[in-house]
FIKOLZA-1660 file (N, C-alpha, C; in steps of 0.1 Angstrom, whole numbers, plus 5000, padded with zeros to 4 digits):
% residues 123
   i   px   py   pz ch aa at
   1 2413 4336 4849  A  M  N
   1 2417 4335 4863  A  M CA
   1 2406 4337 4872  A  M  C
   2 2399 4347 4869  A  L  N
   2 2388 4352 4879  A  L CA
   2 2376 4341 4877  A  L  C
   3 2373 4336 4865  A  L  N
   3 2365 4324 4865  A  L CA
   3 2369 4311 4873  A  L  C
   4 2382 4309 4873  A  K  N
   4 2386 4297 4881  A  K CA
   4 2385 4301 4898  A  K  C
   5 2387 4313 4901  A  L  N
   5 2385 4318 4914  A  L CA
   5 2370 4317 4918  A  L  C
   6 2362 4320 4910  A  I  N
   6 2348 4320 4913  A  I CA
   6 2343 4306 4914  A  I  C
   7 2348 4297 4906  A  A  N
   7 2345 4283 4907  A  A CA
   7 2349 4275 4919  A  A  C
   8 2361 4279 4924  A  I  N
   8 2366 4273 4935  A  I CA
   8 2358 4278 4948  A  I  C
   9 2356 4292 4948  A  T  N
   9 2346 4297 4958  A  T CA
   9 2334 4291 4959  A  T  C
  10 2326 4287 4948  A  L  N
  10 2313 4281 4948  A  L CA
  10 2315 4267 4952  A  L  C
  11 2326 4260 4949  A  V  N
  11 2326 4246 4951  A  V CA
  11 2333 4243 4965  A  V  C
  12 2341 4253 4970  A  S  N
  12 2347 4250 4983  A  S CA
  12 2338 4248 4994  A  S  C
  13 2327 4255 4996  A  P  N
  13 2318 4253 5008  A  P CA
  13 2312 4238 5006  A  P  C
  14 2308 4235 4994  A  A  N
  14 2302 4220 4993  A  A CA
  14 2313 4209 4997  A  A  C
  15 2326 4212 4995  A  L  N
  15 2337 4203 4997  A  L CA
  15 2337 4201 5012  A  L  C
  16 2336 4214 5019  A  L  N
  16 2338 4215 5033  A  L CA
  16 2327 4207 5040  A  L  C
  17 2314 4209 5036  A  L  N
  17 2303 4202 5041  A  L CA
  17 2304 4187 5038  A  L  C
  18 2309 4183 5027  A  T  N
  18 2310 4169 5024  A  T CA
  18 2321 4164 5033  A  T  C
  19 2332 4170 5036  A  A  N
  19 2342 4165 5045  A  A CA
  19 2338 4164 5059  A  A  C
  20 2329 4172 5063  A  C  N
  20 2323 4171 5077  A  C CA
  20 2312 4161 5079  A  C  C
  21 2307 4156 5069  A  S  N
  21 2296 4147 5070  A  S CA
  21 2300 4134 5075  A  S  C
  22 2291 4127 5083  A  H  N
  22 2294 4114 5089  A  H CA
  22 2285 4104 5082  A  H  C
  23 2290 4095 5074  A  P  N
  23 2283 4086 5068  A  P CA
  23 2274 4075 5074  A  P  C
  24 2281 4070 5086  A  E  N
  24 2274 4061 5095  A  E CA
  24 2265 4067 5104  A  E  C
  25 2253 4060 5108  A  P  N
  25 2245 4065 5117  A  P CA
  25 2253 4068 5130  A  P  C
  26 2248 4079 5139  A  L  N
  26 2255 4080 5153  A  L CA
  26 2249 4070 5162  A  L  C
  27 2258 4065 5170  A  Q  N
  27 2251 4057 5181  A  Q CA
  27 2252 4064 5194  A  Q  C
  28 2242 4063 5202  A  T  N
  28 2241 4070 5215  A  T CA
  28 2239 4059 5226  A  T  C
  29 2242 4063 5238  A  T  N
  29 2240 4055 5249  A  T CA
  29 2228 4058 5255  A  T  C
  30 2222 4047 5262  A  T  N
  30 2209 4049 5268  A  T CA
  30 2213 4056 5283  A  T  C
  31 2206 4067 5285  A  V  N
  31 2207 4072 5300  A  V CA
  31 2195 4069 5308  A  V  C
  32 2198 4064 5320  A  A  N
  32 2187 4061 5330  A  A CA
  32 2180 4074 5332  A  A  C
  33 2167 4072 5335  A  P  N
  33 2160 4084 5339  A  P CA
  33 2164 4088 5353  A  P  C
  34 2164 4101 5357  A  A  N
  34 2168 4106 5370  A  A CA
  34 2158 4100 5379  A  A  C
  35 2164 4098 5390  A  A  N
  35 2154 4093 5402  A  A CA
  35 2146 4105 5407  A  A  C
  36 2133 4102 5410  A  A  N
  36 2124 4112 5415  A  A CA
  36 2132 4118 5428  A  A  C
  37 2132 4131 5428  A  S  N
  37 2140 4137 5440  A  S CA
  37 2131 4136 5452  A  S  C
  38 2137 4134 5463  A  A  N
  38 2130 4133 5476  A  A CA
  38 2125 4145 5479  A  A  C
  39 2115 4145 5488  A  V  N
  39 2108 4158 5491  A  V CA
  39 2117 4166 5501  A  V  C
  40 2121 4178 5499  A  P  N
  40 2129 4186 5507  A  P CA
  40 2126 4186 5522  A  P  C
  41 2136 4186 5529  A  I  N
  41 2134 4187 5544  A  I CA
  41 2130 4201 5548  A  I  C
  42 2120 4203 5556  A  T  N
  42 2116 4216 5561  A  T CA
  42 2126 4222 5571  A  T  C
  43 2127 4235 5574  A  D  N
  43 2134 4241 5584  A  D CA
  43 2128 4236 5597  A  D  C
  44 2115 4235 5598  A  Q  N
  44 2108 4231 5611  A  Q CA
  44 2112 4216 5614  A  Q  C
  45 2113 4207 5605  A  T  N
  45 2118 4193 5608  A  T CA
  45 2134 4194 5613  A  T  C
  46 2141 4202 5606  A  V  N
  46 2155 4203 5610  A  V CA
  46 2157 4207 5624  A  V  C
  47 2149 4218 5628  A  I  N
  47 2150 4224 5640  A  I CA
  47 2145 4216 5652  A  I  C
  48 2135 4208 5648  A  A  N
  48 2127 4200 5657  A  A CA
  48 2138 4187 5661  A  A  C
  49 2145 4182 5651  A  E  N
  49 2153 4171 5652  A  E CA
  49 2166 4177 5660  A  E  C
  50 2170 4189 5658  A  T  N
  50 2182 4193 5665  A  T CA
  50 2179 4195 5680  A  T  C
  51 2166 4202 5681  A  V  N
  51 2163 4203 5696  A  V CA
  51 2161 4189 5704  A  V  C
  52 2156 4179 5696  A  G  N
  52 2154 4166 5702  A  G CA
  52 2167 4159 5705  A  G  C
  53 2178 4162 5698  A  R  N
  53 2192 4156 5701  A  R CA
  53 2199 4164 5711  A  R  C
  54 2196 4177 5714  A  A  N
  54 2202 4186 5723  A  A CA
  54 2199 4181 5737  A  A  C
  55 2209 4184 5745  A  T  N
  55 2208 4181 5760  A  T CA
  55 2201 4193 5765  A  T  C
  56 2191 4190 5774  A  V  N
  56 2184 4202 5780  A  V CA
  56 2195 4211 5788  A  V  C
  57 2194 4223 5785  A  G  N
  57 2203 4232 5792  A  G CA
  57 2217 4233 5785  A  G  C
  58 2218 4228 5773  A  S  N
  58 2231 4227 5766  A  S CA
  58 2235 4241 5761  A  S  C
  59 2248 4241 5757  A  D  N
  59 2252 4253 5750  A  D CA
  59 2245 4256 5738  A  D  C
  60 2246 4267 5731  A  P  N
  60 2240 4271 5719  A  P CA
  60 2244 4260 5707  A  P  C
  61 2234 4256 5699  A  L  N
  61 2238 4245 5689  A  L CA
  61 2234 4249 5676  A  L  C
  62 2242 4248 5665  A  A  N
  62 2240 4253 5652  A  A CA
  62 2231 4243 5645  A  A  C
  63 2222 4248 5636  A  W  N
  63 2214 4240 5627  A  W CA
  63 2217 4245 5612  A  W  C
  64 2215 4237 5602  A  A  N
  64 2215 4242 5588  A  A CA
  64 2205 4233 5581  A  A  C
  65 2199 4237 5572  A  N  N
  65 2192 4230 5562  A  N CA
  65 2196 4231 5548  A  N  C
  66 2203 4222 5542  A  P  N
  66 2209 4223 5528  A  P CA
  66 2197 4224 5517  A  P  C
  67 2185 4218 5521  A  S  N
  67 2173 4219 5511  A  S CA
  67 2168 4234 5509  A  S  C
  68 2168 4242 5520  A  T  N
  68 2163 4256 5518  A  T CA
  68 2176 4266 5519  A  T  C
  69 2186 4263 5524  A  G  N
  69 2197 4272 5526  A  G CA
  69 2196 4280 5539  A  G  C
  70 2185 4275 5547  A  S  N
  70 2185 4284 5560  A  S CA
  70 2193 4278 5570  A  S  C
  71 2196 4285 5580  A  A  N
  71 2206 4280 5592  A  A CA
  71 2203 4290 5603  A  A  C
  72 2207 4285 5615  A  G  N
  72 2205 4293 5627  A  G CA
  72 2212 4288 5639  A  G  C
  73 2209 4292 5650  A  V  N
  73 2214 4288 5663  A  V CA
  73 2203 4284 5672  A  V  C
  74 2203 4274 5679  A  I  N
  74 2193 4272 5689  A  I CA
  74 2200 4276 5702  A  I  C
  75 2195 4287 5708  A  E  N
  75 2202 4293 5719  A  E CA
  75 2199 4287 5732  A  E  C
  76 2186 4282 5733  A  Q  N
  76 2182 4276 5746  A  Q CA
  76 2173 4263 5745  A  Q  C
  77 2175 4255 5752  A  V  N
  77 2166 4244 5753  A  V CA
  77 2164 4240 5767  A  V  C
  78 2150 4241 5770  A  R  N
  78 2146 4238 5784  A  R CA
  78 2134 4228 5783  A  R  C
  79 2132 4221 5796  A  P  N
  79 2122 4212 5796  A  P CA
  79 2109 4220 5795  A  P  C
  80 2099 4214 5787  A  G  N
  80 2087 4220 5784  A  G CA
  80 2079 4223 5797  A  G  C
  81 2073 4236 5797  A  T  N
  81 2067 4241 5809  A  T CA
  81 2051 4238 5807  A  T  C
  82 2045 4241 5796  A  N  N
  82 2032 4241 5794  A  N CA
  82 2027 4229 5784  A  N  C
  83 2035 4218 5783  A  S  N
  83 2034 4210 5772  A  S CA
  83 2033 4195 5778  A  S  C
  84 2030 4185 5769  A  P  N
  84 2030 4172 5774  A  P CA
  84 2044 4168 5777  A  P  C
  85 2047 4157 5786  A  D  N
  85 2058 4151 5790  A  D CA
  85 2068 4148 5779  A  D  C
  86 2080 4153 5780  A  G  N
  86 2091 4151 5771  A  G CA
  86 2093 4160 5761  A  G  C
  87 2084 4172 5761  A  C  N
  87 2085 4183 5753  A  C CA
  87 2096 4193 5757  A  C  C
  88 2101 4201 5748  A  R  N
  88 2113 4211 5751  A  R CA
  88 2109 4223 5746  A  R  C
  89 2110 4233 5754  A  D  N
  89 2109 4247 5749  A  D CA
  89 2124 4251 5744  A  D  C
  90 2123 4259 5733  A  F  N
  90 2135 4264 5728  A  F CA
  90 2135 4277 5722  A  F  C
  91 2146 4284 5720  A  V  N
  91 2148 4296 5713  A  V CA
  91 2156 4295 5701  A  V  C
  92 2154 4298 5690  A  T  N
  92 2163 4299 5679  A  T CA
  92 2163 4310 5669  A  T  C
  93 2174 4312 5664  A  S  N
  93 2174 4322 5651  A  S CA
  93 2173 4315 5638  A  S  C
  94 2170 4322 5629  A  K  N
  94 2169 4315 5615  A  K CA
  94 2174 4326 5605  A  K  C
  95 2184 4323 5599  A  Q  N
  95 2189 4331 5588  A  Q CA
  95 2184 4325 5574  A  Q  C
  96 2178 4334 5566  A  S  N
  96 2173 4329 5552  A  S CA
  96 2173 4341 5544  A  S  C
  97 2169 4338 5531  A  L  N
  97 2167 4349 5521  A  L CA
  97 2158 4361 5526  A  L  C
  98 2149 4357 5536  A  E  N
  98 2140 4368 5541  A  E CA
  98 2147 4377 5551  A  E  C
  99 2157 4372 5556  A  G  N
  99 2166 4380 5567  A  G CA
  99 2168 4369 5579  A  G  C
 100 2170 4378 5591  A  V  N
 100 2174 4370 5602  A  V CA
 100 2162 4372 5612  A  V  C
 101 2157 4362 5617  A  T  N
 101 2146 4362 5627  A  T CA
 101 2149 4353 5639  A  T  C
 102 2141 4356 5650  A  R  N
 102 2142 4349 5661  A  R CA
 102 2130 4342 5667  A  R  C
 103 2129 4330 5671  A  F  N
 103 2116 4324 5674  A  F CA
 103 2118 4317 5688  A  F  C
 104 2105 4316 5693  A  N  N
 104 2103 4307 5705  A  N CA
 104 2094 4295 5701  A  N  C
 105 2098 4283 5706  A  G  N
 105 2091 4272 5702  A  G CA
 105 2090 4262 5711  A  G  C
 106 2082 4250 5707  A  V  N
 106 2080 4239 5717  A  V CA
 106 2082 4227 5707  A  V  C
 107 2091 4218 5709  A  A  N
 107 2094 4206 5701  A  A CA
 107 2090 4193 5710  A  A  C
 108 2083 4184 5705  A  C  N
 108 2079 4173 5712  A  C CA
 108 2081 4160 5705  A  C  C
 109 2084 4148 5711  A  P  N
 109 2087 4136 5706  A  P CA
 109 2074 4131 5701  A  P  C
 110 2075 4125 5688  A  A  N
 110 2061 4121 5681  A  A CA
 110 2066 4110 5671  A  A  C
 111 2061 4098 5674  A  D  N
 111 2064 4087 5663  A  D CA
 111 2078 4085 5660  A  D  C
 112 2086 4085 5669  A  G  N
 112 2100 4082 5667  A  G CA
 112 2109 4094 5662  A  G  C
 113 2102 4105 5660  A  S  N
 113 2109 4118 5656  A  S CA
 113 2105 4130 5665  A  S  C
 114 2110 4140 5662  A  W  N
 114 2105 4153 5668  A  W CA
 114 2097 4162 5659  A  W  C
 115 2087 4169 5665  A  K  N
 115 2078 4178 5659  A  K CA
 115 2077 4191 5665  A  K  C
 116 2075 4201 5659  A  I  N
 116 2073 4215 5665  A  I CA
 116 2058 4216 5667  A  I  C
 117 2054 4217 5680  A  N  N
 117 2039 4219 5684  A  N CA
 117 2035 4233 5681  A  N  C
 118 2023 4234 5676  A  G  N
 118 2016 4247 5674  A  G CA
 118 2024 4256 5664  A  G  C
 119 2019 4268 5665  A  S  N
 119 2026 4278 5654  A  S CA
 119 2036 4285 5662  A  S  C
 120 2048 4282 5658  A  S  N
 120 2060 4290 5666  A  S CA
 120 2064 4302 5658  A  S  C
 121 2057 4305 5646  A  G  N
 121 2062 4316 5637  A  G CA
 121 2073 4314 5627  A  G  C
 122 2078 4300 5629  A  L  N
 122 2089 4297 5620  A  L CA
 122 2085 4295 5606  A  L  C
 123 2073 4293 5602  A  F  N
 123 2069 4290 5589  A  F CA
 123 2056 4296 5585  A  F  C
% end
């Protein structure tokens, strides 16, 4: 009886492996390569475009950048005082992983979009 039990124990794992094997080759589908990800949008770009869309003297306007996770509120948008025509002075907050900060800046129209002029301390 003991001999029979040992024989079953030794043969059983082989039977289990045989039962689990798949004799035909596995077929897989072709997966298209992932498209190259677009360059993430910077906070500076989001803020500049938000200032450009705002009405001068408007109420506070929220902005958010899903690429970086930063967000804030543009508190003031005024006509630019020491800048070329069409520029706007602004004050914004920025909430990010580094904390909450507040910045003064100047955004100007350039080539069909808006850009922040000079170093506003945002970046």
